PLY file of the C-alpha trace (Angstrom):
ply
format ascii 1.0
element vertex 756
property float x
property float y
property float z
element edge 755
property int vertex1
property int vertex2
end_header
25.29 178.67 100.12
24.49 175.10 99.26
27.12 172.59 100.16
26.48 170.46 96.98
28.78 172.47 94.65
31.56 172.49 97.16
31.30 168.70 97.55
31.68 168.39 93.75
34.68 170.69 93.48
36.64 168.80 96.19
37.16 165.66 94.18
38.37 167.69 91.26
41.16 169.56 93.10
42.18 166.31 94.81
42.56 164.61 91.34
44.59 167.40 89.93
47.07 167.41 92.82
47.35 163.57 92.56
48.21 163.90 88.87
50.97 166.43 89.71
52.45 164.11 92.36
52.29 161.26 89.81
54.27 163.23 87.26
56.71 164.15 89.81
57.29 160.50 90.78
57.68 159.35 87.16
60.39 162.18 86.66
62.19 160.87 89.75
62.16 157.27 88.56
63.31 158.23 85.12
66.30 160.22 86.57
67.29 157.20 88.70
67.21 154.90 85.83
69.25 157.33 83.68
71.81 157.80 86.40
72.02 154.09 87.12
72.76 153.26 83.40
74.64 156.21 82.15
76.88 156.68 85.41
78.60 153.39 85.06
78.85 153.72 81.29
80.61 157.16 81.70
82.79 155.63 84.54
83.85 152.65 82.36
84.45 154.82 79.31
86.53 157.70 80.78
88.15 156.10 83.90
88.02 152.39 83.42
91.22 150.58 82.79
91.95 150.01 79.00
91.97 146.24 79.75
88.24 146.32 79.80
88.01 148.00 76.43
90.65 145.59 75.14
88.67 142.71 76.25
85.51 144.09 74.55
87.52 144.61 71.32
88.80 140.99 71.24
86.62 139.68 68.55
86.54 138.48 64.97
86.38 141.91 63.31
89.03 143.57 65.49
91.22 144.57 62.56
88.54 146.11 60.48
88.04 149.81 59.77
84.36 149.41 60.54
85.37 148.44 64.04
87.50 151.46 64.61
84.69 153.82 63.37
82.20 152.18 65.53
84.55 152.39 68.59
85.10 156.17 68.01
81.39 156.71 67.72
80.74 154.85 70.99
83.41 156.73 72.84
82.11 160.13 71.76
78.54 159.04 72.68
79.67 157.96 76.18
81.66 161.24 76.65
78.47 163.19 75.76
76.46 161.15 78.22
79.15 162.04 80.92
78.43 165.76 80.36
74.92 165.18 81.69
76.24 164.73 85.24
77.24 167.50 87.52
80.93 168.07 88.36
80.34 166.75 91.91
79.20 163.42 90.58
82.37 163.08 88.36
84.61 164.12 91.14
83.09 161.48 93.46
83.48 158.81 90.67
87.14 159.95 90.35
87.69 159.73 94.05
86.37 156.25 94.27
88.54 155.16 91.31
91.62 156.32 92.81
90.69 154.93 96.20
92.56 151.53 96.89
91.21 148.61 98.75
88.13 146.38 98.64
85.90 149.51 98.00
87.48 150.49 94.78
84.79 150.90 92.15
87.12 150.00 89.34
86.15 146.41 89.12
87.11 145.85 85.61
90.59 147.34 85.91
91.84 146.60 89.19
95.24 145.04 89.47
95.24 144.24 93.11
93.19 141.00 92.88
94.38 137.77 94.28
96.86 135.71 92.26
94.31 132.82 91.92
91.69 135.07 90.33
94.24 136.61 87.84
95.47 133.05 87.07
91.86 131.84 86.46
91.19 134.90 84.30
94.28 134.46 82.28
93.47 130.73 81.71
89.94 131.58 80.83
91.15 133.93 78.15
93.68 131.49 76.85
90.98 128.99 76.40
89.18 131.48 74.30
92.22 132.35 72.08
93.67 129.19 70.20
97.02 131.22 69.84
97.52 131.56 73.59
96.39 127.89 73.98
99.36 126.86 71.90
101.95 128.21 74.48
101.96 125.07 76.63
102.01 122.87 73.60
105.19 124.71 72.39
106.93 124.07 75.59
106.53 120.31 74.91
108.06 120.85 71.45
111.02 122.64 72.77
113.19 119.44 72.77
112.33 118.93 69.16
113.11 122.53 68.10
116.64 122.77 69.55
118.18 121.59 66.38
116.23 124.21 64.44
117.09 127.12 66.66
119.54 128.85 64.23
117.24 128.75 61.38
114.42 130.11 63.46
116.58 132.70 65.07
117.73 134.00 61.59
114.21 134.11 60.32
113.07 136.09 63.41
115.84 138.68 63.00
114.70 139.25 59.50
111.03 139.46 60.49
111.96 141.87 63.08
113.86 144.20 60.62
111.05 144.00 58.16
108.31 144.76 60.73
110.14 147.98 61.76
110.04 149.24 58.08
106.61 148.14 57.68
105.71 149.90 60.91
107.00 153.24 59.58
104.87 152.89 56.33
101.57 152.23 58.05
98.69 154.56 57.86
97.62 155.98 61.15
94.22 153.95 61.24
96.19 150.74 60.60
98.89 151.75 63.28
96.11 152.26 65.65
94.63 148.97 64.96
98.09 147.19 65.35
98.47 148.97 68.59
95.09 147.77 70.03
96.12 144.10 68.95
99.46 144.46 70.61
97.90 145.85 73.77
95.58 142.93 73.92
98.47 140.55 73.72
100.38 142.69 76.25
97.25 142.35 78.61
97.00 138.62 78.14
100.70 137.89 79.03
101.13 140.54 81.68
98.19 138.95 83.53
99.99 135.64 84.07
101.64 135.12 87.36
103.21 132.16 89.27
103.39 129.02 87.05
102.54 131.12 83.90
105.63 133.38 84.50
107.83 130.31 84.95
106.38 128.98 81.64
107.30 132.33 79.90
110.83 132.19 81.22
111.33 128.69 79.67
110.22 129.80 76.19
113.20 130.67 73.98
113.87 134.28 72.82
113.26 133.17 69.36
109.58 132.41 70.28
109.36 135.52 72.50
110.15 137.95 69.61
108.60 135.85 66.83
105.46 138.07 67.54
107.07 141.06 65.63
106.08 139.24 62.54
102.54 140.33 63.16
103.64 143.88 63.07
104.00 144.69 66.75
107.21 146.65 67.62
109.14 146.57 70.78
107.72 149.80 71.81
104.24 148.43 71.63
105.11 146.08 74.60
106.62 148.75 76.92
103.31 149.86 78.39
102.40 146.55 79.70
105.69 145.40 81.18
109.23 144.45 80.33
110.39 142.25 77.32
110.99 139.34 79.89
107.24 139.24 80.84
105.93 138.73 77.29
105.70 135.46 75.33
104.55 136.39 71.84
102.72 133.69 69.90
104.17 132.97 66.44
101.81 132.51 63.57
101.45 129.33 61.36
104.90 129.84 59.47
106.37 127.56 57.09
108.88 126.20 59.56
106.00 125.53 62.03
104.04 123.68 59.40
107.15 121.74 58.50
107.62 120.62 62.03
103.84 119.52 62.25
104.38 117.50 59.19
107.44 115.84 60.66
105.67 114.93 63.79
102.65 113.56 61.98
105.04 111.48 59.79
106.85 110.00 62.85
103.39 109.28 64.54
102.17 107.41 61.47
105.40 105.40 61.05
105.17 104.41 64.85
101.57 103.38 64.48
102.40 101.37 61.38
105.20 99.68 63.19
103.08 98.68 66.16
100.28 97.29 63.87
102.91 95.13 62.05
104.25 93.87 65.18
100.82 92.92 66.63
99.91 91.12 63.45
103.26 89.17 63.47
102.54 88.10 67.10
99.06 86.98 66.17
100.32 84.91 63.27
102.89 83.32 65.52
100.39 82.40 68.07
97.82 81.08 65.62
100.59 78.97 63.92
101.56 77.54 67.23
97.98 76.63 68.04
97.59 74.82 64.69
100.92 72.98 65.23
99.87 71.75 68.75
96.38 70.75 67.54
97.91 68.58 64.72
100.31 67.06 67.10
97.42 65.72 69.31
95.91 68.70 70.92
96.94 70.03 74.17
99.79 67.83 75.40
100.19 69.40 78.91
97.95 71.91 80.61
94.55 73.19 79.47
96.08 76.78 78.91
99.01 76.62 76.46
99.42 80.34 76.80
99.68 80.55 80.55
102.34 78.38 82.20
101.19 76.84 85.45
103.23 74.75 87.75
102.20 71.15 87.52
101.68 69.49 90.87
102.04 65.92 91.95
98.31 65.37 92.06
97.50 67.03 88.72
94.61 65.89 86.66
95.26 67.96 83.52
95.86 65.02 81.35
92.84 63.30 82.44
90.81 66.23 81.76
92.07 66.79 78.22
91.41 63.16 77.46
87.82 63.51 78.67
87.42 66.51 76.38
88.66 64.63 73.55
85.97 61.92 74.22
83.34 64.52 74.11
84.47 65.86 70.84
85.11 62.34 69.41
81.48 61.27 70.18
80.21 64.41 68.44
82.24 63.79 65.38
81.45 60.03 65.28
77.74 60.97 65.05
78.25 63.45 62.38
80.46 61.05 60.39
77.75 58.43 60.50
75.23 61.04 59.25
77.41 62.03 56.30
78.07 58.18 55.52
81.73 58.47 56.37
81.81 54.99 57.90
85.56 54.59 58.02
86.04 57.79 60.14
83.09 56.86 62.38
84.59 53.34 63.00
88.05 54.75 63.90
86.42 57.38 66.22
84.31 54.65 67.92
87.30 52.41 68.33
89.45 55.25 69.82
86.47 56.22 72.15
86.18 52.67 73.50
90.01 52.44 74.10
90.14 55.83 75.85
87.05 55.07 78.00
88.83 51.85 79.40
91.91 53.93 80.23
90.00 56.55 81.99
87.81 54.07 84.08
88.12 54.87 87.80
90.97 57.41 87.21
91.05 60.79 88.84
94.65 61.85 88.75
97.28 61.92 86.06
99.56 59.55 88.20
96.97 56.91 87.97
97.12 56.73 84.24
99.20 53.86 82.68
102.31 54.29 80.68
101.92 55.20 77.06
98.89 57.31 77.54
100.58 60.35 75.91
100.62 58.35 72.56
97.15 57.34 72.88
96.12 61.05 73.45
98.28 62.26 70.47
96.73 59.62 68.22
93.19 60.68 69.30
94.28 64.46 68.69
95.41 63.61 65.24
92.15 61.69 64.37
90.09 64.64 65.72
92.19 66.92 63.42
91.19 64.86 60.43
87.67 64.91 61.52
87.71 68.71 61.72
88.91 68.81 57.97
85.63 67.02 56.96
83.20 69.54 55.39
80.27 69.61 57.62
77.32 71.85 58.24
78.21 74.00 61.17
74.37 74.32 62.28
74.26 70.44 62.34
77.35 70.41 64.46
75.98 73.04 66.82
72.66 71.29 67.05
74.37 67.85 67.89
76.56 69.46 70.66
73.47 71.10 72.27
71.66 67.82 72.23
74.72 66.06 73.88
74.89 68.76 76.40
71.12 68.39 77.29
71.71 64.74 77.55
74.70 65.15 79.90
72.73 67.64 82.17
69.84 65.12 82.55
72.32 62.38 83.35
73.89 64.72 85.87
70.66 65.47 87.51
69.81 61.79 87.78
73.12 60.91 89.26
72.80 63.70 91.76
69.39 62.32 93.00
70.83 58.74 93.07
73.90 60.05 95.22
71.53 61.77 97.54
69.46 58.76 98.10
72.56 56.60 98.52
74.05 58.94 101.01
70.86 59.17 103.07
70.65 55.36 102.84
74.31 54.97 104.17
73.62 57.60 106.92
70.45 55.80 108.24
71.26 52.23 107.70
72.60 50.26 110.70
76.23 49.13 109.89
76.66 45.36 109.95
78.97 45.48 112.96
76.57 47.43 115.02
73.75 45.00 114.18
76.06 42.18 115.15
76.84 43.86 118.49
73.16 44.25 119.34
72.24 40.78 118.48
75.09 39.25 120.50
74.44 41.50 123.59
70.77 40.63 123.42
71.41 36.89 123.52
73.80 37.46 126.42
71.24 39.42 128.41
68.48 36.92 128.03
70.87 34.36 129.64
71.18 36.33 132.78
69.09 35.65 135.88
66.69 38.47 137.04
69.06 39.45 139.93
71.87 39.75 137.57
70.09 42.22 135.40
69.90 44.84 138.17
72.14 48.08 138.21
73.49 49.27 141.55
72.97 52.57 143.16
69.21 52.66 142.41
68.86 55.26 145.25
70.50 57.92 143.27
68.06 57.95 140.46
65.78 60.63 142.12
68.30 62.54 144.07
68.13 66.18 143.07
71.40 66.95 144.75
73.13 65.04 141.85
73.71 65.75 138.34
71.33 64.04 135.99
71.66 63.27 132.27
68.87 62.19 129.71
70.01 60.05 126.72
67.49 58.68 124.46
69.05 56.34 121.75
68.84 52.86 119.98
72.56 52.75 119.15
74.57 50.78 121.77
78.08 51.84 120.57
77.10 55.56 120.37
75.48 55.50 123.79
78.52 53.89 125.24
80.85 56.68 123.82
78.48 59.40 125.30
78.45 57.85 128.79
82.25 57.03 128.81
83.38 60.45 127.68
80.95 62.11 130.14
82.23 60.08 133.27
85.80 60.23 132.13
85.89 63.98 132.10
83.82 64.49 135.28
85.73 65.76 138.31
83.26 63.85 140.68
81.88 60.88 138.57
80.07 59.47 141.65
77.73 62.51 141.57
76.58 61.94 138.07
73.39 59.87 137.04
72.68 58.88 133.45
69.27 57.90 132.47
69.13 56.06 129.18
65.92 55.32 127.23
65.88 53.01 124.34
63.40 50.77 122.35
62.34 47.19 123.03
64.56 45.85 120.13
67.66 47.34 121.74
66.65 47.32 125.48
68.50 43.91 126.37
71.55 44.85 124.49
71.84 48.37 126.06
71.36 46.81 129.60
73.96 44.10 128.90
76.66 46.50 127.65
76.44 48.60 130.84
76.21 45.68 133.06
79.40 44.33 131.56
81.06 47.76 131.31
79.77 49.79 134.21
80.56 53.55 133.97
82.97 53.64 136.91
81.45 55.25 140.14
78.62 57.03 138.10
75.06 55.68 138.31
73.38 54.33 135.11
69.83 53.71 134.33
68.29 51.92 131.24
64.47 52.12 130.48
62.25 50.88 127.66
60.17 53.52 125.89
57.44 50.85 125.33
56.94 50.59 129.21
55.52 54.26 129.41
51.88 53.45 129.28
50.90 57.16 129.34
52.65 57.47 126.01
49.78 56.50 123.50
47.96 57.98 120.44
45.16 59.42 122.60
47.79 61.48 124.48
50.58 62.09 121.93
49.69 63.88 118.65
52.75 62.40 116.94
51.52 58.79 117.45
48.05 59.74 116.27
49.40 61.15 113.16
51.50 58.15 112.41
48.19 56.02 112.22
47.05 58.36 109.35
47.15 56.90 105.80
48.58 60.04 104.21
51.54 59.77 106.71
52.00 56.21 106.02
51.97 56.85 102.19
54.48 59.58 102.78
57.01 57.29 104.60
56.32 54.00 103.02
55.68 54.44 99.25
58.29 52.92 97.22
59.72 53.46 93.61
61.25 56.41 91.92
59.14 58.84 93.88
61.25 58.25 97.02
64.25 59.72 95.13
63.44 63.44 95.67
64.79 66.58 97.30
62.77 65.85 100.53
64.25 62.47 101.02
66.01 63.57 104.31
62.62 64.19 105.78
61.58 60.65 105.19
64.02 59.41 107.62
62.56 56.58 109.71
63.94 58.34 112.94
60.99 60.66 112.62
58.75 57.71 113.19
60.48 56.66 116.49
59.20 58.14 119.52
62.72 58.20 121.00
63.16 61.27 118.82
60.11 63.07 120.31
60.59 61.92 123.97
62.53 65.17 124.54
59.23 67.07 124.79
58.04 64.66 127.71
60.92 64.97 130.21
58.56 65.88 133.12
56.54 62.73 132.43
59.61 60.59 132.05
61.36 61.95 135.28
58.56 63.29 137.40
60.82 63.68 140.58
63.63 65.65 139.01
64.07 69.42 138.99
66.76 69.95 136.37
68.31 67.73 133.83
70.85 67.78 130.99
69.70 66.36 127.67
72.38 64.79 125.37
72.14 63.38 121.82
73.74 60.16 121.06
76.15 61.67 118.37
78.00 63.91 120.87
81.33 63.54 122.58
81.90 65.15 125.90
85.46 66.68 126.44
85.13 68.62 129.53
83.42 68.40 132.90
79.80 69.61 132.48
79.15 70.22 136.27
79.11 74.09 135.79
75.96 73.83 133.64
73.81 73.12 136.71
75.01 76.47 138.23
73.99 78.51 135.10
71.03 80.84 135.87
68.34 80.43 133.17
66.79 83.80 134.36
63.38 82.13 134.43
63.61 80.45 131.15
63.07 76.66 130.58
65.73 75.86 127.97
69.45 76.64 128.13
70.99 76.08 124.65
73.72 77.44 122.32
72.39 79.74 119.71
73.40 78.91 116.08
72.20 81.87 114.05
74.48 84.09 112.08
73.98 87.13 110.12
71.37 85.57 107.74
71.12 81.87 108.51
69.75 79.47 111.07
66.92 81.82 111.90
63.23 81.00 112.45
62.40 81.48 108.71
64.71 78.76 107.76
62.63 76.13 109.72
59.15 77.40 109.81
56.72 78.22 107.10
55.95 81.93 107.60
53.51 81.94 104.65
51.28 80.21 107.10
49.13 82.80 109.24
49.61 80.70 112.43
53.38 81.03 112.04
53.40 84.58 110.82
51.05 85.97 113.71
53.08 84.25 116.48
56.81 84.26 115.57
59.47 86.60 114.46
61.12 85.31 111.16
64.57 86.81 112.16
64.58 85.26 115.75
67.66 83.40 116.32
67.64 79.57 116.31
69.30 77.31 118.73
70.62 73.65 118.71
69.47 70.47 120.18
72.10 68.07 121.39
73.10 69.59 124.58
70.46 71.38 126.58
69.85 72.02 130.19
66.16 72.08 131.14
64.47 73.32 134.31
61.78 70.91 134.81
60.06 72.99 137.58
59.64 75.94 135.17
58.78 73.46 132.43
55.62 72.28 134.49
54.69 75.77 135.54
54.52 77.11 131.81
52.98 73.86 130.50
55.60 73.38 127.96
54.12 69.97 126.87
50.70 71.36 126.10
52.22 74.06 124.00
53.94 71.37 122.02
50.81 69.28 121.53
49.02 72.39 120.21
51.68 73.13 117.56
52.13 69.40 116.66
48.27 69.09 116.09
48.23 72.20 113.87
50.86 70.56 111.71
48.95 67.35 111.08
49.27 68.19 107.33
52.95 69.30 107.52
52.01 72.79 106.49
53.81 74.56 109.35
57.12 72.93 109.12
58.52 69.74 107.60
59.31 66.74 109.74
61.76 66.82 112.54
62.20 67.82 116.21
63.94 71.19 115.82
61.08 73.23 114.33
58.58 72.10 116.98
61.21 72.82 119.59
61.75 76.36 118.37
57.89 76.87 118.39
57.47 75.29 121.69
60.37 77.14 123.69
59.86 80.55 121.68
61.12 83.23 124.16
61.65 80.63 126.75
65.29 79.68 125.77
68.40 81.08 127.53
71.59 81.40 125.31
74.74 79.54 126.60
78.25 80.39 125.77
79.18 78.80 122.33
82.16 77.07 123.72
79.80 74.66 125.62
78.48 73.16 122.33
80.32 72.96 119.00
78.30 71.62 116.02
79.00 70.53 112.35
81.42 67.68 112.83
79.13 65.55 110.72
78.88 67.64 107.70
81.30 70.59 107.80
85.15 69.52 107.38
86.24 73.16 107.68
85.62 73.74 111.42
88.37 75.56 113.12
90.51 73.21 115.23
90.78 75.61 118.03
87.00 75.65 118.34
86.96 71.79 118.64
89.74 71.83 121.16
88.08 74.48 123.36
84.68 73.05 123.30
82.98 71.15 126.12
80.80 69.14 123.89
81.34 68.46 120.08
78.37 67.38 118.01
78.40 65.12 114.98
75.14 66.42 113.54
74.78 65.65 109.80
74.90 62.37 107.73
78.51 61.83 108.32
78.51 59.96 111.67
81.73 58.98 113.22
80.70 55.25 113.38
80.06 55.19 109.56
82.51 54.73 106.87
81.41 57.99 105.38
82.39 60.01 108.45
84.96 62.75 108.26
88.14 61.06 108.97
89.99 63.87 110.74
87.22 64.26 113.18
86.87 60.48 114.03
89.78 60.52 116.46
87.62 62.61 118.98
84.91 59.87 119.10
87.27 56.86 118.58
89.41 57.53 121.81
86.35 56.57 123.87
85.71 53.29 122.08
87.21 50.12 123.49
88.15 48.62 120.31
90.02 45.88 122.06
86.92 44.60 123.61
86.05 41.00 122.89
82.45 41.78 121.96
83.72 44.47 119.41
86.25 42.20 117.89
83.74 39.39 117.44
81.65 41.71 115.34
84.76 43.16 113.35
84.34 46.68 114.75
87.77 48.13 114.29
89.24 51.50 114.49
0 1
1 2
2 3
3 4
4 5
5 6
6 7
7 8
8 9
9 10
10 11
11 12
12 13
13 14
14 15
15 16
16 17
17 18
18 19
19 20
20 21
21 22
22 23
23 24
24 25
25 26
26 27
27 28
28 29
29 30
30 31
31 32
32 33
33 34
34 35
35 36
36 37
37 38
38 39
39 40
40 41
41 42
42 43
43 44
44 45
45 46
46 47
47 48
48 49
49 50
50 51
51 52
52 53
53 54
54 55
55 56
56 57
57 58
58 59
59 60
60 61
61 62
62 63
63 64
64 65
65 66
66 67
67 68
68 69
69 70
70 71
71 72
72 73
73 74
74 75
75 76
76 77
77 78
78 79
79 80
80 81
81 82
82 83
83 84
84 85
85 86
86 87
87 88
88 89
89 90
90 91
91 92
92 93
93 94
94 95
95 96
96 97
97 98
98 99
99 100
100 101
101 102
102 103
103 104
104 105
105 106
106 107
107 108
108 109
109 110
110 111
111 112
112 113
113 114
114 115
115 116
116 117
117 118
118 119
119 120
120 121
121 122
122 123
123 124
124 125
125 126
126 127
127 128
128 129
129 130
130 131
131 132
132 133
133 134
134 135
135 136
136 137
137 138
138 139
139 140
140 141
141 142
142 143
143 144
144 145
145 146
146 147
147 148
148 149
149 150
150 151
151 152
152 153
153 154
154 155
155 156
156 157
157 158
158 159
159 160
160 161
161 162
162 163
163 164
164 165
165 166
166 167
167 168
168 169
169 170
170 171
171 172
172 173
173 174
174 175
175 176
176 177
177 178
178 179
179 180
180 181
181 182
182 183
183 184
184 185
185 186
186 187
187 188
188 189
189 190
190 191
191 192
192 193
193 194
194 195
195 196
196 197
197 198
198 199
199 200
200 201
201 202
202 203
203 204
204 205
205 206
206 207
207 208
208 209
209 210
210 211
211 212
212 213
213 214
214 215
215 216
216 217
217 218
218 219
219 220
220 221
221 222
222 223
223 224
224 225
225 226
226 227
227 228
228 229
229 230
230 231
231 232
232 233
233 234
234 235
235 236
236 237
237 238
238 239
239 240
240 241
241 242
242 243
243 244
244 245
245 246
246 247
247 248
248 249
249 250
250 251
251 252
252 253
253 254
254 255
255 256
256 257
257 258
258 259
259 260
260 261
261 262
262 263
263 264
264 265
265 266
266 267
267 268
268 269
269 270
270 271
271 272
272 273
273 274
274 275
275 276
276 277
277 278
278 279
279 280
280 281
281 282
282 283
283 284
284 285
285 286
286 287
287 288
288 289
289 290
290 291
291 292
292 293
293 294
294 295
295 296
296 297
297 298
298 299
299 300
300 301
301 302
302 303
303 304
304 305
305 306
306 307
307 308
308 309
309 310
310 311
311 312
312 313
313 314
314 315
315 316
316 317
317 318
318 319
319 320
320 321
321 322
322 323
323 324
324 325
325 326
326 327
327 328
328 329
329 330
330 331
331 332
332 333
333 334
334 335
335 336
336 337
337 338
338 339
339 340
340 341
341 342
342 343
343 344
344 345
345 346
346 347
347 348
348 349
349 350
350 351
351 352
352 353
353 354
354 355
355 356
356 357
357 358
358 359
359 360
360 361
361 362
362 363
363 364
364 365
365 366
366 367
367 368
368 369
369 370
370 371
371 372
372 373
373 374
374 375
375 376
376 377
377 378
378 379
379 380
380 381
381 382
382 383
383 384
384 385
385 386
386 387
387 388
388 389
389 390
390 391
391 392
392 393
393 394
394 395
395 396
396 397
397 398
398 399
399 400
400 401
401 402
402 403
403 404
404 405
405 406
406 407
407 408
408 409
409 410
410 411
411 412
412 413
413 414
414 415
415 416
416 417
417 418
418 419
419 420
420 421
421 422
422 423
423 424
424 425
425 426
426 427
427 428
428 429
429 430
430 431
431 432
432 433
433 434
434 435
435 436
436 437
437 438
438 439
439 440
440 441
441 442
442 443
443 444
444 445
445 446
446 447
447 448
448 449
449 450
450 451
451 452
452 453
453 454
454 455
455 456
456 457
457 458
458 459
459 460
460 461
461 462
462 463
463 464
464 465
465 466
466 467
467 468
468 469
469 470
470 471
471 472
472 473
473 474
474 475
475 476
476 477
477 478
478 479
479 480
480 481
481 482
482 483
483 484
484 485
485 486
486 487
487 488
488 489
489 490
490 491
491 492
492 493
493 494
494 495
495 496
496 497
497 498
498 499
499 500
500 501
501 502
502 503
503 504
504 505
505 506
506 507
507 508
508 509
509 510
510 511
511 512
512 513
513 514
514 515
515 516
516 517
517 518
518 519
519 520
520 521
521 522
522 523
523 524
524 525
525 526
526 527
527 528
528 529
529 530
530 531
531 532
532 533
533 534
534 535
535 536
536 537
537 538
538 539
539 540
540 541
541 542
542 543
543 544
544 545
545 546
546 547
547 548
548 549
549 550
550 551
551 552
552 553
553 554
554 555
555 556
556 557
557 558
558 559
559 560
560 561
561 562
562 563
563 564
564 565
565 566
566 567
567 568
568 569
569 570
570 571
571 572
572 573
573 574
574 575
575 576
576 577
577 578
578 579
579 580
580 581
581 582
582 583
583 584
584 585
585 586
586 587
587 588
588 589
589 590
590 591
591 592
592 593
593 594
594 595
595 596
596 597
597 598
598 599
599 600
600 601
601 602
602 603
603 604
604 605
605 606
606 607
607 608
608 609
609 610
610 611
611 612
612 613
613 614
614 615
615 616
616 617
617 618
618 619
619 620
620 621
621 622
622 623
623 624
624 625
625 626
626 627
627 628
628 629
629 630
630 631
631 632
632 633
633 634
634 635
635 636
636 637
637 638
638 639
639 640
640 641
641 642
642 643
643 644
644 645
645 646
646 647
647 648
648 649
649 650
650 651
651 652
652 653
653 654
654 655
655 656
656 657
657 658
658 659
659 660
660 661
661 662
662 663
663 664
664 665
665 666
666 667
667 668
668 669
669 670
670 671
671 672
672 673
673 674
674 675
675 676
676 677
677 678
678 679
679 680
680 681
681 682
682 683
683 684
684 685
685 686
686 687
687 688
688 689
689 690
690 691
691 692
692 693
693 694
694 695
695 696
696 697
697 698
698 699
699 700
700 701
701 702
702 703
703 704
704 705
705 706
706 707
707 708
708 709
709 710
710 711
711 712
712 713
713 714
714 715
715 716
716 717
717 718
718 719
719 720
720 721
721 722
722 723
723 724
724 725
725 726
726 727
727 728
728 729
729 730
730 731
731 732
732 733
733 734
734 735
735 736
736 737
737 738
738 739
739 740
740 741
741 742
742 743
743 744
744 745
745 746
746 747
747 748
748 749
749 750
750 751
751 752
752 753
753 754
754 755
């Protein structure tokens, strides 16, 4: 028999078997769906707690007949659905319902939940029902309802009696509707525990039984608990509405009273301000509303008079514009008089007697000026013009003050100039043998402690040398090398010849005697010969009064300032040397500095950086690619003024050549502005060893707020800044540290009127 028909029959039989299996699967799925939907519905209908049905029936149409009919139809339908299940399934559901514990299937009707869950459920339902939400409000009203208790109690008794009669006359459907509502309230209040039960107990019995006005009898409450557990909400009765109205009336009267008091206070303040203005403005402090204790050095009156001058000038100009010549003349006369009174006056104690009368007269005149009808826009425009003029004047004064302060800081005082001239004359009178210093053999002895000091100030150098030797434990082991310029060379030598530093060794050299220091070797000298550099330093006129004035200091032209980068050339036979500025004072023995290990570095210095200041980006221009490639902008800066240098390591690392490289790149002043600290930071980058901060305390030349304990514990104090101690502008409280090493009784100082 051919196999072809057989092969065609096999697919057909397979297809029929697959269809039967598919139908079977569909029936199984449908049965599962019906069971999963109808089972819980049957369970919730027949065995669920009535609380679930009550929660479902809590809606706007709860009291309608349509709702009752719909509820009955739904119950009958769900009971019919329950008949679809076999008895075993229904027994299983009953057993699970009766089972206690966490596996109980009666989730909607369980009463063994935690108190927190019950509390949250009760509060949530209270939020949904505005009647329940009013329970807490009535507790706050309890105090106001005490006086009305008898009236409310009588009304409640009547309502109870009436409600019982009405209960008997109701139809069965209405009675069922009322019972459902009462069961709903019973569920709400029986669910409350803890704090809610305490709230119920605090509510009066009148309010507890006022719910019978709604038609709920005492019997309707017995299924959910005892009467003590129920707090029935009363409806908006006539008494409640009356209480609300009285509360609103009390609130409105209180608000009106507060508003009236505020208006009266404002009127009193305004009247007082007007009275004071007519009496001459503010007679005491700037704030008439805030009492402030008046100190002996108060300047309140001076400030008030200056404010009066500003207003008087404004009104004088306006009076001239409006052709009120009489008022303008009076204002100008008062302005002239008050300007004379306030000339060079800063405190109230400096004012002459009778100034209060003049201030009062000016205030009365200003009060008259205010009454003149003027254009407010014109007044505002005039005041703005005066403000702009004052700001321009202030800017010019600041520039002039900056220029004068720089001039005072860099100009040699008359006494110092006199001292230098007298000493130079005396030195020239000496014979060659009398001009020599003793102990010349110690100048190149590396077993001794050597200092380098470059200065053209004789008195400042004398203080540094005197303080160093005085505080040294072994002064005979200290050698001080002083380098100055030709102008002060004779005066410097004459001072130390006449005032030798005890057992210490002193040497004074002339920077112009260093033949190797020329423009072909030193980039700074070569740059000083450029026309642009000469124009920058020597141009005159108003252009010199600028923000960069401090960088045009003549000291930057002096090689004494740059000689610190040539220490191995100046002292070729020394291994280690301590560099000191001429504006420092030594307070302790500095010998331990020679024992500090620099760990292979060249420079030992005190770091000056804080969290965000005195770092490399403050001194160097990091917008320049040469600076940005080679340095860290957040690297910590250090201070010149007291530095210990290892000259052996200096020569090994070719420090002077590094300095020449950076100084040559800065010929047009694009890497940094003038000075010696920026090139020092670049030259000794990663070659500086930090010293303890107590070795060197800075800021005595510009910061009057330095901690006294820091100064007392410092080995060296530095008067860096413009307020040098030998100048009149110096900070007075810091001058004593410097003045104690000056011999003010010396004949040479007295001849030049250099006094303490």
